[in-house]
C-alpha positions, 0 to 999 in steps of 0.5 A: 010600668015594669019598674013599679011592678018590681017595687010592689013585688019587693015590698010585698016580699018584705012585708011577708018577712018583716018580723025577721029584722024586727026580731033581730032589732028587738033581740039586740035591744034586749042584749044591750039592755042586759049588758047595761043592767048587769055591768054598768048598773050592777058592776058585774065584772072581775074585781080587778076591773071594778077596782078601776071604776071605784078608784075613779069614783073615789077620786071624784068624791075627793075632788068634790069634798074640797078636802085637798092635800092628800098623798096618792100612790100609783103603781102595780100589784107590787105597790098594792101588796107592798104598801099599807097606808095606815102605816105610812100615815103614822109619819105624816103631819096631822090632817094629811092622809095617803091612799094606795091607788095601785091596780094589778098589772098597771104601769104608766099607761094605765096611770094616764087613765086616772090622771085627770081625776087625780089632778082634780083631787088636788093632791099634795104629792103623787108618788109614782112607784115602779121597778126594774120588772115594771120596765121589762116591757111596757104594760099595755092597757087592756082593751076592756080597761080602755072600754071602761075608761071610755064609757065612764069618761075617765079622760075628758076630750081636751085631755085626751087630745093632750095625751094623744102624743103618748098613747099608742094609736090603737089605745087612742082609737079605742078611747074614742069609740062610740059608746055602744062599742064600749058597751059591747066590749063589756059582754065578757065581764059577767063570765069573767067575774064568775071565772075570777070568783072561782079561781081567785076570790073564793080562795082561802089564802087570798083576801078580796073582801073590800078589795075594790074600795080599799085605798088604805091597805088593799093587799090580797095575799095572806100567805107566801107561796111555795119555794118551787112556785117562787122559783118558777115565777123568777124564771118567768120574770127573768125572761121578761126582763131579758127581753127589755129593749131601750125603746121599751124603757124610753116609752115608759119614761116618756109617759112618766115625763108626761104625767109629771108635766100634766100634774105640774100644770096644776101645781101638783108635785110628784116623786119617783119611787123605785119599789123593792125587788126580791134579791132572788130575782135581782141575782139573775138580772144583769147588774148593768141593766139593773143600774141602767134602769135606776140611773134612767129613773133618777135622771128623769127625776133630776131633769124635772127637779122632783124627788127620787126614792130608791127602795129597790134594795130595801127588803130581804127575800124572806119579806116577799110572798113570791118572786115580786110581791112584798109580804107581811113583814116586808109590807110593814117595813117598806110602808114604814120606811117610805112614810119616813122618806115622805115626811122628810120630803114634806118637811123639806118643802115646808122649810 
């Protein structure tokens, strides 16, 4: 009898405060709906993250169009600033186009996220562009980037299991999170979009107009920075380079190896490109390390029977806008030089 009385008392007490959990649930629903509308529907997020989504959408359109045979370039901001595909295209056969899919801060781990869409687009060649600075520390995938990849289904389940051996356990777990957790991770995007707009997008010396969907000439920098700022950048980058360990290099090489194999499964050829390095930066780097990195990349290419293009010594210091990014004449020169190299590769393959 006492038990039933206690139950009735507890129910009566709960009914008196039922509005509290109901209000919490309603507030949660409104919160998630607001995130969905602003971020998923309207893409209110930093332009760097929006470009990631637009790159996936571009590759999906390329795949559905049936227009196979394009050339795609993967890389970081060095490639983004350094290659104008309109210049590169001058060297290509009629009907073949190239596209710069570079993402700021992206190394081989981030390339993995785009690999399934890239393979579906049926390229005639994929150029993987890296450099000494790029292997000075494995560029991890940002948590919000993993949330984007999970929400927008960048990696199908079958491919995700295949990638598990090269993804870190943390990245793999993040990609497998339930959708509501991905959505919750997007809560930082509206504030991040405003912050980036104020700090970067509205600056007169930067060109962000059309950046998120520009896959021909997505460069941002209009002007070179000061000599003093370049010197600070070099000091910071040298610190990163000197901290490189053999394990870091092998991790990156292992991911590139996996990407080569993954593309080859569908008969898609690839090549490794070593991007130009600012001579002012190279002066401070141990020559043995510089040589070792390029030898490792060349050996990786040779083991897989793919081309190795070393453009690391191509540009002068005056052709960089800062410590690492090619600029204006440097962009024109590297784009023209790489276009000639790619044409030779295509002609050799055809022959």
